[in-house]
Backbone as a printed PyTorch tensor [residue, N CA C, xyz], in Angstrom:
tensor([[[ -12.8890,  -79.1840,   -0.7450],
         [ -13.1040,  -80.8160,   -1.0200],
         [ -14.6190,  -80.7170,   -1.1590]],

        [[ -15.0490,  -81.2650,   -2.0940],
         [ -16.4790,  -81.6850,   -2.4510],
         [ -17.2750,  -82.4670,   -1.2150]],

        [[ -18.3780,  -81.3950,   -1.0240],
         [ -19.4550,  -82.0530,   -0.3600],
         [ -19.8140,  -83.5270,   -0.5960]],

        [[ -20.1950,  -84.3360,   -0.0210],
         [ -20.4700,  -85.7070,   -0.1580],
         [ -22.2980,  -85.9470,    0.2520]],

        [[ -22.8820,  -86.6710,   -0.5730],
         [ -24.1700,  -86.6890,    0.0170],
         [ -24.3410,  -88.1200,    0.8760]],

        [[ -25.0660,  -87.9150,    1.9440],
         [ -25.2180,  -88.5100,    3.1260],
         [ -25.9220,  -90.0760,    2.6700]],

        [[ -26.8520,  -89.5590,    1.5130],
         [ -27.4060,  -91.0900,    1.4410],
         [ -29.0470,  -91.0440,    1.6510]],

        [[ -30.0460,  -91.4750,    0.9650],
         [ -31.0930,  -91.6060,    0.8060],
         [ -31.4810,  -92.1860,    2.3090]],

        [[ -31.1190,  -92.9990,    2.7610],
         [ -31.6660,  -94.0510,    4.1300],
         [ -31.0290,  -92.7970,    5.5130]],

        [[ -29.9060,  -92.0020,    5.1680],
         [ -29.5820,  -90.9590,    6.0680],
         [ -30.3690,  -89.4050,    5.9770]],

        [[ -30.5370,  -89.6990,    4.9470],
         [ -31.2780,  -88.0180,    4.2570],
         [ -32.6070,  -87.5610,    5.6170]],

        [[ -32.7820,  -86.2530,    5.8420],
         [ -33.4740,  -85.7740,    6.6120],
         [ -34.9250,  -86.4410,    5.8740]],

        [[ -35.7320,  -86.3660,    7.3410],
         [ -37.1130,  -86.8100,    6.8750],
         [ -37.2540,  -88.1060,    6.5380]],

        [[ -36.3400,  -88.8290,    6.4030],
         [ -36.5970,  -90.2370,    6.1180],
         [ -36.1540,  -90.5810,    4.9390]],

        [[ -35.5350,  -89.3490,    3.9750],
         [ -35.1680,  -89.3130,    2.5590],
         [ -36.4890,  -88.3990,    1.6550]],

        [[ -36.9370,  -87.6360,    1.9720],
         [ -38.2220,  -87.2080,    1.2110],
         [ -37.4900,  -85.6980,    1.0770]],

        [[ -36.6230,  -85.7900,    0.0790],
         [ -36.0270,  -84.7990,   -0.3190],
         [ -35.7230,  -84.3230,   -1.7570]],

        [[ -35.3300,  -83.5710,   -2.4060],
         [ -34.9920,  -83.5670,   -3.8270],
         [ -34.0430,  -84.4480,   -4.3400]],

        [[ -32.7990,  -84.3620,   -3.6150],
         [ -31.6660,  -85.0070,   -3.7470],
         [ -32.2990,  -86.6300,   -3.7820]],

        [[ -32.8370,  -87.1300,   -2.6130],
         [ -33.3140,  -88.8040,   -2.5660],
         [ -34.1170,  -88.8140,   -3.4980]],

        [[ -35.0200,  -87.8250,   -3.5620],
         [ -35.7140,  -88.3050,   -4.9580],
         [ -35.2180,  -88.7890,   -6.5500]],

        [[ -33.9130,  -88.4550,   -6.6690],
         [ -33.5690,  -88.5790,   -7.7630],
         [ -32.9170,  -90.1240,   -7.5280]],

        [[ -32.2480,  -90.6870,   -6.5020],
         [ -32.1590,  -91.7670,   -6.7940],
         [ -33.2840,  -92.8440,   -6.4870]],

        [[ -34.3900,  -92.4170,   -5.9540],
         [ -35.9230,  -93.1350,   -5.9410],
         [ -36.0880,  -93.6970,   -7.1030]],

        [[ -35.8050,  -92.2450,   -8.0630],
         [ -36.5200,  -92.8210,   -9.4240],
         [ -35.5730,  -93.3800,  -10.0540]],

        [[ -34.1360,  -93.4350,   -9.8160],
         [ -33.3810,  -94.0210,  -10.3810],
         [ -33.4380,  -95.4720,  -10.6250]],

        [[ -34.0310,  -95.9860,   -9.3610],
         [ -34.5420,  -97.1900,   -8.6160],
         [ -35.5060,  -97.9210,   -9.4750]],

        [[ -36.7580,  -96.7710,   -9.4160],
         [ -37.8100,  -97.0100,  -10.4460],
         [ -37.2500,  -97.4580,  -11.9970]],

        [[ -36.3170,  -96.6500,  -12.3940],
         [ -36.2570,  -96.9770,  -13.9250],
         [ -34.5560,  -98.0580,  -14.0800]],

        [[ -34.3760,  -98.7960,  -12.7010],
         [ -33.5120,  -99.3230,  -12.6150],
         [ -32.1530,  -99.3610,  -13.5790]],

        [[ -31.7770,  -97.8330,  -13.3870],
         [ -30.3120,  -97.4470,  -13.5270],
         [ -29.8710,  -97.7410,  -12.1410]],

        [[ -30.1980,  -97.6390,  -11.2740],
         [ -29.2550,  -98.0810,   -9.9800],
         [ -29.6950,  -99.4050,   -9.1360]],

        [[ -29.4700, -100.3170,   -8.5670],
         [ -30.0070, -100.8170,   -7.7230],
         [ -30.4640, -100.4050,   -6.6510]],

        [[ -31.5440, -100.9240,   -5.8350],
         [ -32.0010, -100.2160,   -4.6920],
         [ -31.0450, -100.5710,   -3.3830]],

        [[ -30.1280, -101.0220,   -3.3940],
         [ -29.1040, -100.9360,   -2.3110],
         [ -28.5550,  -99.7720,   -2.4500]],

        [[ -28.0050,  -99.2450,   -3.5800],
         [ -27.2110,  -98.1850,   -3.9280],
         [ -27.9560,  -96.6960,   -3.5480]],

        [[ -27.6520,  -96.0730,   -2.4530],
         [ -28.7560,  -94.9170,   -1.9180],
         [ -27.8370,  -93.6760,   -2.1200]],

        [[ -26.3940,  -93.7790,   -2.8090],
         [ -26.0160,  -92.6100,   -3.1160],
         [ -24.6300,  -92.1580,   -2.2020]],

        [[ -24.7560,  -92.5980,   -0.9940],
         [ -24.0590,  -92.6160,    0.4000],
         [ -22.5290,  -92.2670,   -0.4660]],

        [[ -22.1220,  -91.2190,    0.2250],
         [ -20.8830,  -90.5770,   -0.4720],
         [ -20.5180,  -90.2890,   -1.5330]],

        [[ -21.4500,  -89.9920,   -2.5880],
         [ -21.8390,  -89.3520,   -3.8600],
         [ -21.5370,  -88.1060,   -4.0100]],

        [[ -20.7250,  -87.4110,   -4.7450],
         [ -20.5170,  -86.0720,   -5.0050],
         [ -21.4950,  -85.3770,   -5.6900]],

        [[ -21.5260,  -83.8190,   -5.9290],
         [ -22.3150,  -83.3200,   -6.7410],
         [ -22.3940,  -83.7100,   -8.2920]],

        [[ -21.2690,  -83.6650,   -9.0300],
         [ -21.1120,  -83.7990,  -10.0480],
         [ -22.0310,  -85.3730,  -10.6160]],

        [[ -21.6540,  -86.4980,   -9.7000],
         [ -22.5030,  -87.6660,   -9.7410],
         [ -23.6440,  -87.7410,   -9.5560]],

        [[ -24.2490,  -87.0750,   -8.6080],
         [ -25.3950,  -86.6940,   -8.5680],
         [ -25.9680,  -86.1750,  -10.0960]],

        [[ -25.9560,  -85.3360,  -10.1340],
         [ -26.1530,  -84.3890,  -11.5110],
         [ -26.2060,  -85.2840,  -12.6180]],

        [[ -24.9220,  -86.1460,  -12.5380],
         [ -25.0780,  -87.0550,  -13.8880],
         [ -26.2210,  -88.0040,  -13.7400]],

        [[ -26.3780,  -88.7320,  -12.5280],
         [ -27.7120,  -89.4900,  -12.7720],
         [ -29.0800,  -88.5440,  -12.6190]],

        [[ -29.0080,  -87.2510,  -12.0470],
         [ -30.2430,  -86.6530,  -12.3660],
         [ -30.9030,  -86.9590,  -13.9530]],

        [[ -29.4760,  -86.2450,  -14.6600],
         [ -29.8910,  -86.2370,  -16.0370],
         [ -30.3080,  -87.5370,  -16.7290]],

        [[ -29.5830,  -88.7150,  -16.4120],
         [ -30.4070,  -89.7540,  -16.5900],
         [ -31.4300,  -90.3970,  -16.5750]],

        [[ -32.0510,  -90.1720,  -14.9220],
         [ -33.1480,  -89.8400,  -14.8460],
         [ -34.1800,  -89.0130,  -15.2100]],

        [[ -34.2480,  -87.7890,  -15.5640],
         [ -34.4370,  -86.8410,  -16.0880],
         [ -35.1050,  -87.3310,  -17.6490]],

        [[ -33.9920,  -87.9110,  -18.4030],
         [ -34.6060,  -88.4950,  -19.7580],
         [ -34.9020,  -89.8590,  -19.7880]],

        [[ -35.0650,  -90.6390,  -18.5800],
         [ -36.0980,  -91.6000,  -18.5010],
         [ -37.5960,  -91.2930,  -18.0530]],

        [[ -37.6980,  -89.8000,  -17.4420],
         [ -39.2210,  -89.5650,  -17.2240],
         [ -39.3680,  -88.5550,  -18.7250]],

        [[ -38.4940,  -88.2080,  -19.3620],
         [ -38.9850,  -87.3860,  -20.2290],
         [ -40.0940,  -88.4750,  -21.6620]],

        [[ -39.2050,  -89.7390,  -21.6220],
         [ -40.3240,  -90.5010,  -22.3340],
         [ -41.7640,  -90.8600,  -21.7450]],

        [[ -41.8940,  -90.3740,  -20.5220],
         [ -43.4340,  -90.9070,  -20.4540],
         [ -43.9400,  -89.7000,  -19.8150]],

        [[ -43.2300,  -88.1990,  -20.1130],
         [ -44.1940,  -87.2110,  -20.1430],
         [ -43.8430,  -86.5900,  -18.4550]],

        [[ -43.1660,  -87.0770,  -18.1270],
         [ -42.7300,  -86.8720,  -16.4440],
         [ -43.7890,  -86.9270,  -15.7890]],

        [[ -44.8440,  -87.9690,  -16.2430],
         [ -46.3110,  -88.3030,  -15.5570],
         [ -46.1320,  -89.9010,  -14.9390]],

        [[ -46.2060,  -90.5210,  -13.4690],
         [ -46.0600,  -91.7780,  -13.0430],
         [ -47.2970,  -92.5600,  -13.8480]],

        [[ -48.4430,  -91.7940,  -14.0280],
         [ -49.9820,  -92.5700,  -14.9990],
         [ -49.4810,  -93.2210,  -16.4460]],

        [[ -48.0290,  -92.5580,  -16.8200],
         [ -47.6620,  -92.7480,  -18.2130],
         [ -46.7710,  -94.0030,  -18.2170]],

        [[ -46.5490,  -94.3410,  -16.9790],
         [ -45.1400,  -95.4500,  -16.8320],
         [ -46.1030,  -96.7300,  -17.4780]],

        [[ -45.6920,  -97.5520,  -18.2120],
         [ -46.0530,  -99.2080,  -18.0560],
         [ -46.2500,  -99.8310,  -16.5170]],

        [[ -46.9840, -100.8530,  -16.8830],
         [ -47.4690, -101.2770,  -15.6730],
         [ -46.0240, -101.8720,  -15.0010]],

        [[ -45.1210, -102.3690,  -15.0910],
         [ -44.1100, -102.5500,  -14.5130],
         [ -43.4440, -101.9670,  -13.5760]],

        [[ -43.2630, -100.8040,  -14.5530],
         [ -42.5470,  -99.1310,  -13.6450],
         [ -43.4450,  -98.6040,  -12.9060]],

        [[ -44.6990,  -98.8530,  -13.0510],
         [ -45.7590,  -98.2160,  -12.0690],
         [ -45.9520,  -98.7580,  -11.1890]],

        [[ -45.9970, -100.0800,  -11.0460],
         [ -46.4130, -100.8390,   -9.9960],
         [ -44.3730, -100.6610,   -8.7440]],

        [[ -43.8010, -100.4640,   -9.5880],
         [ -42.3760, -100.3230,   -9.0560],
         [ -42.3280,  -98.9530,   -8.1720]],

        [[ -42.5620,  -98.0870,   -9.0910],
         [ -42.7890,  -96.6510,   -8.4160],
         [ -43.5130,  -96.3650,   -7.2430]],

        [[ -44.7240,  -96.9550,   -7.5350],
         [ -45.6240,  -97.1420,   -6.3290],
         [ -45.2980,  -97.6880,   -4.9690]],

        [[ -44.4020,  -98.9480,   -5.2090],
         [ -44.0100,  -99.6530,   -3.8350],
         [ -42.7400,  -98.5140,   -3.3390]],

        [[ -41.9620,  -98.4270,   -4.3330],
         [ -40.6850,  -97.3870,   -3.9630],
         [ -41.0610,  -95.9520,   -3.2050]],

        [[ -42.2220,  -95.5390,   -3.7340],
         [ -42.3910,  -94.3140,   -3.1770],
         [ -43.5290,  -94.5360,   -2.0030]],

        [[ -44.3700,  -95.5060,   -1.9210],
         [ -45.3490,  -95.8620,   -0.7210],
         [ -43.9510,  -96.0630,    0.5410]],

        [[ -43.1170,  -96.9800,    0.4680],
         [ -42.1480,  -97.3270,    1.1900],
         [ -41.4900,  -95.9660,    1.8330]],

        [[ -41.1920,  -95.0060,    0.5500],
         [ -40.5360,  -93.6170,    1.2850],
         [ -41.4310,  -92.9810,    1.8590]],

        [[ -42.5610,  -92.8540,    1.6360],
         [ -43.6370,  -91.9990,    2.6090],
         [ -43.7470,  -92.7360,    3.9090]],

        [[ -43.8550,  -94.0700,    3.8980],
         [ -43.8430,  -94.5110,    5.0670],
         [ -42.5650,  -94.1990,    5.9140]],

        [[ -41.2290,  -94.4190,    5.5230],
         [ -40.3530,  -93.8450,    6.3640],
         [ -40.3850,  -92.5010,    6.4730]],

        [[ -40.8580,  -91.7820,    6.0210],
         [ -40.6190,  -89.8750,    5.8320],
         [ -41.5820,  -89.8060,    7.0450]],

        [[ -42.7800,  -90.3870,    7.0140],
         [ -43.8110,  -90.3160,    8.3100],
         [ -43.3680,  -90.6190,    9.3150]],

        [[ -42.4470,  -91.8170,    9.6550],
         [ -42.0960,  -92.4680,   10.6700],
         [ -40.9700,  -91.8290,   11.1950]],

        [[ -40.1440,  -90.8450,   10.3660],
         [ -39.2020,  -90.2620,   10.9770],
         [ -39.6540,  -88.2580,   11.1370]],

        [[ -40.7410,  -88.4240,   11.2400],
         [ -41.4690,  -86.7050,   11.3810],
         [ -41.8120,  -86.0480,   10.1720]],

        [[ -41.7190,  -86.4950,    8.9490],
         [ -42.2000,  -85.6750,    7.8320],
         [ -43.4450,  -85.4870,    7.8120]],

        [[ -43.2830,  -83.9850,    7.7070],
         [ -45.3560,  -83.9590,    6.9720],
         [ -45.1150,  -83.3880,    5.5910]],

        [[ -46.2520,  -84.0270,    5.0140],
         [ -46.1850,  -83.6710,    3.9530],
         [ -47.3200,  -82.2010,    3.3090]],

        [[ -47.5980,  -81.7190,    4.3910],
         [ -48.2060,  -80.5660,    4.3670],
         [ -47.0460,  -79.2990,    3.8640]],

        [[ -47.5340,  -78.5840,    2.9710],
         [ -46.4700,  -77.2990,    2.6970],
         [ -46.9880,  -76.6010,    3.5440]],

        [[ -45.4330,  -76.0290,    3.7860],
         [ -45.4150,  -74.9530,    4.8860],
         [ -45.5530,  -73.5500,    3.8980]],

        [[ -45.6370,  -72.3070,    4.6000],
         [ -45.8210,  -71.1290,    4.1840],
         [ -44.6400,  -70.6930,    3.2230]],

        [[ -43.4190,  -71.3650,    3.6590],
         [ -42.0310,  -71.1150,    2.6090],
         [ -41.9560,  -71.9280,    1.4500]],

        [[ -42.8550,  -73.1100,    1.2530],
         [ -42.6000,  -73.8760,    0.5800],
         [ -43.5410,  -73.7090,   -1.1760]]])
């Protein structure tokens, strides 16, 4: 049986993981509503979303600073909220020796 993603809001460190990042970026580009956090998604579905998100980022050189103002502001809000949730759940943004 395929393992299912637990969802951004149930992910470790308040959702500060690579998989959660895919969903947060999908929200930025409005590929998904912010109410869809991926809970119950299988790997194939997450991979398909990743490919759509990657294609969107490619248009802007994968740099938030290249986003048009509306997307840049949405990106900032979504990611600032995520950072706050992460810190509240014990996430430390400092890289460890294994990172």
